[in-house]
C-alpha angles and dihedrals in degrees: 000000000000121000118189126188113230113156096188096052092040091053091049091051093044091051092049092048092049092047090052092046093052092047092047095050091046093048092050092051091048090049090052091053098247114167114263099244091047090049089057093049096042094045091055094046094046095047090047092052094044089047091051090053093049092044092053090241093119115082107247134167120012136297089261095044111025119185108225115175121198116199120225134165130218118237091236141335094277098045106064094146093066114066135186118221140173120234090226096041127232127320102194094139092053091055098039101098094044091054091048090053091050094048093047091049090054096060 
């Protein structure tokens, strides 16, 4: 497996993933009939928490066996053996609330 560091492509993929995640969480809450202001708050909180898990910022596992995810993206559907990474890892949780604001402003 080949992993290449490409900050620009990684950031584009990370942004697209976060955009999709925010829209998906929001759509599910709307579908379930959750009140609009609560949808905004819950979407932000859920995306932040999911982002922290994917970023490896959430404490998981144990001291002896920590669970430390590291997000990568494949170049395309047919090339799963060649991955794009960021030297500093992902920062989904740090961007979560900003993306929620942008999505809710779109309406």
